[in-house]
C-alpha positions in Angstrom: -0.1 0.0 0.1 2.7 2.5 0.9 4.8 1.4 -2.2 1.9 2.4 -4.4 1.2 5.7 -2.7 4.8 6.7 -3.1 4.4 6.1 -6.9 1.4 8.4 -7.2 2.6 11.5 -5.3 5.3 12.5 -7.7 3.0 12.0 -10.6 0.5 14.7 -9.3 3.1 17.3 -9.5 3.4 17.0 -13.1 -0.2 17.4 -14.1 -0.9 21.0 -15.2 -3.7 22.9 -13.9 -5.6 23.1 -17.2 -6.3 19.3 -17.0 -9.9 18.4 -17.9 -10.6 17.6 -14.2 -9.2 18.9 -10.7 -6.5 17.1 -8.8 -8.8 16.0 -6.0 -10.6 13.9 -8.8 -7.2 12.6 -9.8 -6.4 11.3 -6.2 -9.8 9.7 -5.7 -9.5 7.8 -8.9 -5.9 6.9 -7.9 -7.0 5.8 -4.5 -9.7 3.8 -6.3 -7.2 2.0 -8.5 -5.1 1.1 -5.4 -8.1 -0.3 -3.8 -8.9 -2.5 -6.7 -5.1 -3.8 -6.7 -5.3 -4.6 -3.1 -8.7 -6.7 -3.3 -7.9 -8.4 -6.4 -7.8 -12.2 -6.2 -4.4 -13.9 -6.2 -3.2 -17.1 -7.5 -2.6 -18.5 -4.0 -6.3 -18.2 -3.2 -7.2 -21.3 -5.4 -5.1 -23.6 -3.2 -7.1 -25.9 -0.9 -4.5 -25.4 1.9 -2.8 -22.5 3.3 0.2 -21.3 1.3 2.9 -22.3 3.9 1.4 -25.9 4.3 1.1 -26.4 0.5 4.9 -25.3 0.2 5.9 -27.8 2.9 3.9 -30.7 1.3 5.6 -30.2 -2.1 9.0 -29.8 -0.5 8.7 -33.0 1.4 7.2 -34.7 -1.6 10.1 -33.5 -3.9 12.8 -34.7 -1.7 11.3 -38.1 -0.8 10.6 -39.1 -4.3 14.2 -38.0 -5.2 15.6 -40.2 -2.5 13.4 -43.1 -3.4 14.5 -42.9 -7.0 18.2 -42.8 -6.4 17.9 -45.8 -4.1 16.0 -47.8 -6.6 18.4 -47.0 -9.3 21.2 -47.8 -7.3 19.8 -51.2 -6.6 19.3 -51.7 -10.3 22.8 -50.8 -11.1 24.2 -53.3 -8.4 21.8 -56.3 -9.8 22.4 -55.4 -13.5 18.9 -54.5 -14.0 18.1 -52.2 -16.9 17.1 -48.8 -15.7 14.3 -48.4 -18.2 12.4 -51.5 -16.5 10.1 -49.5 -14.1 7.7 -50.9 -11.5 4.2 -49.1 -10.7 5.7 -47.7 -7.6 8.6 -46.0 -9.5 6.2 -44.7 -12.2 4.0 -43.1 -9.4 7.3 -41.7 -7.9 8.5 -40.2 -11.3 5.1 -38.5 -11.8 5.2 -37.2 -8.3 8.7 -35.8 -8.9 7.7 -34.0 -12.1 4.8 -32.6 -10.5 6.6 -31.2 -7.4 9.4 -29.9 -9.5 6.8 -28.0 -11.7 5.2 -26.4 -8.6 8.6 -25.5 -6.9 9.9 -24.2 -10.1 6.8 -22.0 -10.9 6.5 -20.8 -7.3 10.2 -20.1 -6.4 12.1 -20.1 -9.8 10.6 -16.9 -11.2 11.1 -14.9 -8.3 14.6 -16.2 -7.9 15.4 -15.3 -11.7 13.9 -11.8 -11.3 16.1 -11.3 -8.2 19.1 -12.0 -10.3 18.1 -9.8 -13.2 16.6 -6.8 -11.3 18.6 -5.8 -8.2 16.5 -5.4 -5.2 17.2 -2.0 -4.6 15.5 -1.0 -8.0 12.4 -3.0 -7.2 10.7 0.1 -5.9 11.6 2.0 -9.1 10.1 -0.6 -11.2 6.8 -1.0 -9.5 6.6 2.9 -9.4 7.3 3.0 -13.1 4.4 0.4 -13.7 2.0 2.6 -11.4 3.0 5.9 -13.2 2.1 4.0 -16.5 -1.2 3.0 -15.2 -2.0 6.4 -14.1 -1.1 8.2 -17.2 -3.7 5.6 -19.2 -6.5 6.6 -16.8 -5.8 10.3 -17.1 -5.8 9.9 -21.0 -9.0 8.1 -21.1 -10.7 10.6 -18.7 -9.7 13.5 -20.9 -10.8 11.8 -24.2 -14.2 11.1 -22.4 -14.6 14.8 -21.4 -14.9 15.9 -24.9 -17.3 14.9 -27.9 -16.3 11.8 -30.0 -15.8 14.2 -33.2 -13.5 16.5 -31.3 -11.3 13.5 -29.4 -9.0 13.3 -32.4 -8.0 16.8 -32.2 -7.8 17.5 -28.4 -4.5 18.8 -27.2 -3.3 16.7 -24.3 -1.3 18.3 -21.6 2.3 17.9 -22.3 5.3 17.7 -19.9 7.5 20.6 -20.0 10.3 20.1 -22.4 13.8 20.3 -21.0 16.3 23.2 -22.2 18.7 22.3 -24.9 22.1 21.6 -23.5 25.1 23.1 -25.5 27.0 20.5 -27.3 30.3 20.8 -28.9 30.4 19.6 -32.5 32.6 16.6 -33.1 33.2 15.0 -36.3 33.0 11.4 -34.7 29.5 12.1 -33.3 28.0 13.5 -36.7 24.5 12.2 -36.8 22.7 10.8 -40.1 21.2 13.7 -42.0 18.4 13.2 -44.5 19.2 14.0 -48.1 17.3 17.2 -48.4 19.2 18.7 -45.2 21.7 21.3 -45.9 24.7 21.2 -43.6 26.4 24.6 -42.9 29.7 25.4 -44.5 31.4 25.6 -41.1 30.5 21.9 -40.4 31.7 20.6 -43.8 34.8 22.6 -43.5 35.5 20.9 -40.2 35.0 17.4 -41.6 37.1 18.2 -44.7 39.9 19.2 -42.4 39.5 16.2 -40.3 39.6 13.8 -43.4 42.8 15.8 -44.6 44.4 15.3 -41.1 43.3 11.7 -41.0 41.2 11.9 -38.0 38.1 10.6 -40.0 38.6 8.0 -42.6 37.4 8.7 -45.9 35.6 5.5 -46.4 33.5 6.1 -43.3 31.9 9.5 -44.5 28.6 8.0 -45.9 28.0 5.9 -42.6 28.7 9.0 -40.5 27.0 11.6 -42.4 24.0 9.6 -43.7 24.2 11.7 -47.0 25.9 9.9 -49.9 26.0 13.1 -52.1 27.5 15.2 -49.2 29.9 12.5 -48.5 31.1 12.3 -52.2 31.4 16.1 -52.2 33.5 16.3 -49.0 35.7 13.4 -50.1 36.2 15.1 -53.4 37.4 18.3 -51.9 39.6 16.6 -49.4 41.3 14.7 -52.2 41.9 17.9 -53.9 43.6 19.4 -51.0 45.7 16.4 -50.2 47.0 15.8 -53.7 47.1 19.3 -54.9 45.5 18.3 -58.1 42.0 19.6 -59.6 39.2 17.2 -60.7 37.3 20.2 -62.0 36.2 18.2 -65.2 34.9 15.3 -63.4 31.1 15.9 -62.7 29.6 15.4 -59.2 25.9 16.7 -59.5 23.3 14.6 -61.1 24.1 11.2 -60.0 22.4 9.0 -57.5 25.2 7.9 -54.9 22.8 6.2 -52.7 22.1 3.7 -55.6 25.6 2.5 -55.7 26.2 2.3 -51.8 27.5 -1.1 -50.9 27.0 -2.7 -54.3 28.8 -0.9 -57.1 31.5 1.4 -55.9 33.3 2.6 -52.8 34.4 6.2 -51.8 33.1 7.9 -54.9 34.1 11.6 -55.9 32.1 11.8 -58.8 31.2 9.9 -62.1 32.6 9.4 -65.6 30.6 10.6 -68.7 30.6 7.9 -71.4 28.2 8.4 -74.2 25.5 6.0 -75.2 24.9 5.4 -79.1 22.3 3.1 -80.6 23.0 0.7 -83.3 20.2 -1.1 -85.0 17.5 -2.1 -85.6 19.1 -5.3 -85.3 16.7 -8.1 -86.7 17.7 -11.2 -84.7 15.5 -14.3 -84.4 12.6 -12.4 -86.0 12.7 -9.5 -83.4 14.2 -6.1 -83.8 16.4 -4.8 -81.1 17.9 -1.1 -80.7 21.3 -1.9 -79.1 22.9 0.7 -76.7 26.7 1.0 -76.9 28.6 3.0 -74.5 31.9 3.8 -75.9 34.4 6.7 -76.7 35.8 5.3 -79.8 34.5 6.9 -83.0 33.3 4.9 -85.8 32.2 2.0 -83.5 28.6 2.6 -83.3 28.5 3.6 -86.9 30.1 0.5 -88.1 27.9 -1.6 -86.0 24.9 0.1 -87.3 25.9 -0.5 -91.0 26.5 -4.1 -90.2 22.8 -4.2 -88.7 21.5 -2.6 -91.9 23.2 -5.2 -93.9 21.8 -8.1 -91.8 18.4 -6.5 -91.8 18.3 -6.1 -95.6 19.2 -9.7 -96.0 16.4 -11.1 -93.9 17.9 -11.0 -90.3 20.3 -13.2 -88.4 19.4 -16.3 -86.2 21.1 -17.4 -83.0 21.4 -20.6 -81.0 22.2 -20.9 -77.2 24.5 -23.8 -76.7 25.0 -23.8 -73.1 24.3 -21.8 -70.0 26.5 -22.3 -66.9 28.7 -20.3 -64.7 31.8 -21.9 -63.1 33.9 -21.7 -59.9 36.9 -23.7 -59.3 38.3 -24.1 -55.7 41.7 -25.5 -55.2 42.4 -27.9 -52.3 45.7 -29.6 -51.2 46.1 -33.2 -49.6 49.2 -35.0 -48.1 49.5 -37.2 -51.1 48.7 -37.3 -54.7 46.7 -40.3 -54.1 44.2 -38.7 -51.7 43.7 -36.0 -54.1 42.9 -38.5 -56.7 40.5 -40.3 -54.4 38.5 -37.1 -54.1 38.6 -36.6 -57.8 37.1 -40.0 -58.3 34.5 -39.4 -55.7 33.3 -36.1 -57.2 33.2 -37.3 -60.8 31.2 -40.5 -59.7 27.7 -40.2 -61.1 26.3 -42.1 -58.1 27.4 -39.1 -55.9 26.1 -36.3 -58.1 22.6 -36.2 -56.7 23.9 -35.9 -53.1 26.5 -33.2 -54.0 23.6 -31.4 -56.0 21.4 -31.2 -53.0 24.1 -29.7 -50.9 25.1 -27.4 -53.6 21.5 -26.2 -54.6 20.4 -25.4 -50.9 21.8 -21.9 -50.9 19.9 -20.6 -53.9 16.4 -20.8 -55.5 18.0 -20.5 -59.2 21.5 -22.0 -58.7 21.6 -25.5 -59.9 24.6 -27.9 -60.2 25.3 -29.1 -63.7 28.6 -30.7 -63.6 31.9 -31.2 -61.8 35.1 -31.6 -63.6 38.5 -31.9 -61.8 42.2 -31.7 -62.6 45.2 -32.8 -60.5 48.6 -31.0 -60.2 50.6 -33.2 -57.9 48.7 -33.4 -54.6 46.7 -30.3 -55.4 43.1 -30.8 -56.6 41.2 -28.1 -58.8 37.4 -28.8 -58.7 35.5 -26.9 -61.5 31.8 -26.5 -60.6 29.4 -25.4 -63.3 25.8 -24.4 -62.5 22.8 -22.5 -63.9 22.1 -19.1 -62.3 18.9 -17.7 -63.5 18.8 -14.1 -64.7 22.2 -13.1 -62.6 25.5 -13.3 -63.8 25.9 -15.8 -61.0 29.6 -15.5 -59.6 28.3 -15.0 -56.1 25.6 -17.7 -56.5 28.0 -20.3 -57.6 30.6 -19.3 -54.9 28.2 -20.0 -52.2 27.1 -23.5 -53.5 30.9 -24.4 -53.8 31.2 -23.3 -50.1 28.5 -25.6 -49.2 29.9 -28.5 -50.9 33.5 -28.0 -49.4 31.9 -27.9 -46.0 30.1 -31.0 -46.8 33.3 -32.8 -48.1 35.2 -31.8 -44.9 33.4 -34.5 -43.1 34.5 -37.5 -45.5 38.0 -36.0 -46.3 39.0 -34.4 -42.9 42.7 -34.2 -44.4 41.5 -31.8 -47.2 43.2 -28.3 -46.9 41.2 -25.7 -48.8 43.6 -23.3 -50.1 41.3 -21.1 -52.0 37.6 -20.7 -53.1 39.0 -19.7 -56.6 42.0 -21.6 -58.1 41.8 -19.9 -61.5 40.8 -23.1 -63.2 37.4 -21.3 -63.3 38.6 -19.1 -65.2 37.3 -15.6 -64.5 38.6 -12.2 -66.1 41.4 -14.1 -67.9 42.0 -15.5 -71.2 41.9 -19.4 -70.7 41.6 -22.2 -72.9 39.2 -24.1 -70.4 36.6 -21.3 -71.3 37.3 -21.4 -75.0 36.9 -25.2 -74.9 34.4 -25.9 -72.1 32.4 -22.7 -72.2 31.5 -20.3 -69.3 28.5 -18.3 -68.8 26.4 -18.4 -72.2 27.7 -20.1 -75.2 26.1 -18.9 -78.4 26.5 -19.2 -82.0 25.0 -16.6 -84.4 24.8 -16.7 -88.2 23.3 -14.9 -91.1 23.5 -15.1 -94.9 24.1 -11.8 -96.5 22.9 -11.5 -100.1 25.4 -10.5 -102.9 23.5 -7.3 -103.6 23.7 -6.2 -100.1 27.4 -6.9 -100.0 28.0 -5.0 -103.0 25.9 -2.0 -102.1 25.9 -1.7 -98.4 29.2 -2.9 -97.4 31.0 -1.8 -100.4 33.0 -4.8 -101.3 32.3 -8.5 -102.8 32.0 -11.9 -101.3 35.1 -13.2 -102.3 37.3 -10.5 -100.9 35.5 -11.0 -97.5 36.2 -14.9 -97.4 39.9 -14.5 -98.3 40.4 -11.7 -95.8 38.7 -13.6 -93.1 41.0 -16.7 -93.7 44.1 -14.8 -93.8 43.4 -12.3 -91.1 41.0 -13.9 -88.5 42.1 -17.6 -88.8 45.7 -17.8 -90.2 46.8 -14.5 -88.7 45.5 -15.1 -85.3 47.1 -18.7 -85.4 50.4 -17.0 -86.1 50.0 -14.7 -83.2 49.2 -17.7 -80.9 45.8 -16.2 -80.2 43.5 -17.7 -77.4 39.8 -17.2 -78.4 40.7 -14.3 -80.6 39.9 -15.5 -83.9 38.1 -12.4 -84.8 38.3 -8.8 -86.0 37.3 -6.8 -83.0 34.6 -8.7 -80.9 35.8 -7.2 -77.6 34.9 -3.8 -79.0 31.3 -4.6 -79.2 31.1 -6.7 -76.2 32.8 -3.9 -74.0 30.3 -1.3 -75.3 27.2 -3.2 -74.8 28.5 -4.3 -71.3 29.1 -0.8 -70.2 25.7 0.5 -71.4 23.8 -2.5 -69.7 25.8 -2.6 -66.3 27.8 -5.9 -66.9 31.1 -6.5 -65.3 33.6 -4.6 -67.5 36.6 -7.0 -66.6 34.6 -10.0 -68.0 35.0 -8.7 -71.3 38.1 -10.6 -71.4 36.5 -14.2 -71.6 33.2 -12.9 -73.1 35.1 -11.7 -76.2 36.3 -15.2 -76.8 34.9 -15.4 -80.6 35.6 -17.3 -83.8 34.4 -15.5 -87.1 33.8 -17.8 -89.9 33.0 -16.5 -93.5 31.9 -18.7 -96.5 30.5 -18.3 -100.0 27.3 -20.1 -100.3 24.5 -20.3 -103.2 27.1 -20.9 -105.7 29.3 -18.1 -104.4 27.0 -15.5 -104.7 26.1 -14.8 -101.3 27.9 -14.8 -97.8 27.5 -17.0 -94.9 28.9 -15.3 -91.9 28.9 -16.6 -88.3 30.4 -15.8 -84.8 30.7 -18.5 -82.2 31.1 -17.2 -78.7 31.6 -19.8 -75.9 31.8 -17.7 -72.9 29.5 -14.7 -72.7 28.9 -13.7 -69.1 26.0 -11.5 -68.6 23.1 -11.0 -66.3 20.0 -8.8 -65.9 19.8 -8.5 -62.1 22.4 -7.5 -59.6 25.5 -5.5 -59.8 25.4 -2.5 -62.2 22.2 -3.6 -64.0 20.3 -2.0 -61.0 21.5 1.7 -61.6 19.2 4.1 -63.5 21.0 4.4 -66.7 21.8 0.8 -67.2 18.5 -0.3 -66.1 17.1 2.1 -68.9 19.3 0.5 -71.4 18.3 -3.0 -70.5 14.6 -2.0 -70.5 15.2 -0.6 -74.2 16.3 -4.4 -75.1 13.2 -5.7 -73.3 15.6 -7.6 -70.8 15.3 -5.6 -67.6 15.3 -7.7 -64.4 14.6 -11.3 -63.8 11.9 -13.1 -65.9 9.1 -14.4 -63.8 7.7 -16.9 -66.1 11.0 -18.5 -67.0 13.9 -17.7 -64.9 17.0 -17.1 -66.9 15.3 -16.1 -70.2 16.3 -12.5 -69.8 20.0 -13.3 -69.4 20.0 -15.7 -72.2 18.3 -13.2 -74.4 20.8 -10.7 -73.6 23.6 -12.9 -74.5 22.2 -13.8 -78.0 21.7 -9.9 -78.5 25.4 -9.3 -77.6 26.4 -12.2 -80.0 24.3 -10.7 -82.8 25.8 -7.2 -82.3 29.2 -8.7 -82.6 28.2 -10.3 -85.8 27.1 -7.0 -87.3 30.3 -5.3 -86.1 32.5 -8.1 -87.6 30.7 -8.0 -91.0 31.2 -4.2 -91.0 34.6 -3.9 -90.0 35.9 -6.7 -92.3 34.1 -5.1 -95.2 35.8 -1.8 -94.5 39.3 -3.5 -94.4 38.5 -5.4 -97.5 37.4 -2.3 -99.2 40.2 -0.2 -98.2 38.0 2.1 -96.2 39.4 1.6 -92.5 41.9 4.4 -92.3 39.7 6.8 -94.2 36.6 6.3 -92.1 38.8 6.7 -88.9 40.2 9.8 -89.9 36.8 11.2 -90.7 35.0 10.1 -87.6 37.7 9.4 -84.7 39.8 12.6 -84.8 38.9 16.0 -83.8 40.7 19.4 -83.4 38.1 20.7 -80.6 39.1 21.2 -77.0 36.6 19.4 -75.1 38.6 19.0 -71.8 36.7 21.7 -70.1 33.3 20.9 -68.6 30.5 22.4 -70.7 28.7 25.4 -69.0 
């Protein structure tokens, strides 16, 4: 009773005089609440015996049955009797033990735990806080009842006086996140810039400390200029969504690079027309590809075939002997184990599905090349997670396996490699078209015989003389890079994605030209990475492959790969024609050279 009264008194002093009812009414209602709490029924009232007798009974019962059960089990151990063979009296003793234990735990255990968690000196404060909360609810309800229902929503409840703001010295480490539309003062920004220059505040931590990605980029940019003494005036800062790249595309940004995007097409491929976006700074590239698209369109279009779709990752592991490495190789390549390994691999993704495992041994080192489908994503992270699952699983049967690296370059990613040229990686596509004689003469300004001869001596023989690896083409990497930049692909994967062999042959009694490109490792995706940025997303939308395909997962990424191959076909056809006709130098002198000074930013 005294406890509750102490909790009410300080609350009365905080109620303003403009309340909807007088303080005397509050006291009466508070007293009423206390009386209700005092007279409310308790759980112990339901017991048939007084509480102290009930506690004594259960204490006695608990220790009695524990002593009885221990005695019986000791006799069974001496007589070699199984413990699970119990008599009726033992069953009753077990039931009594459980019942008494539950009672004692419920009666004493909760209070004991509370005494450990809540110090006894703070119990009064806890109860006082609870009573204050109840009184606040009563007051709020009474005020609401004192006004009509229609006005209850707009009633101004009495509020506590707000404390006076305390002066706080600005500290760079205590900068709170600010909304994007909040403008910081020049003094605050100057202080942060000086802190970055002095090394007190890490440049990489500006986004997390400020909560404003644009402001962080501007401060980092200015600090960089002061530290290096170099100007980045021509690098634009405004007009870019820095929030969209946070944590996924680029760290510590200071601006963005402008790469113009041109359109080649329409490219008529598999009966559909595509306007192909190409981001490049090389003159003639878009124009040349556009001319190739025109020749293909005038000849009835091109067709493509997807040969394979699978991303790879190849970890390297080491054993004590070459024999143990061979044991794991045989285990992984055994068809009887593939289903089990697939279940382990596939559990990390809805779209990642294991297709094959191929191994190679170098002494006691084993390289395992996992290949899996990845839906509409390019899939490097997806396949890496699946590989990690398998490595963890194999550790149980091969505890002596030492995992050296999740990637052992037998994948192979972002490097020219024969394994990609032969086995394929990503999407393997072949694209072909038959260019009519008239189109070759009027649009491409050359003849079929000259193109066939040039392709044999340049793309095939010349590349063989150079020891080329997957480079049996004129400039496939040009088109692949331009489309990759425009659609948000990983630019570094242009290395293996540009593997291409261009074939040209005279058909229809030597009148028409059959041209094809075979590209075994086009690595593209339509979700994840740079594909989510606004500009790149717009280019994907232009091609009709934006995002993931809900009806058929992976369809958008496969279609993008065929568009890349079709664009390469157009680029190969046009460049080879320009070389055969002697127009290469002339066209580059016209379109790829300029006397204008465009180094200064436009006003």
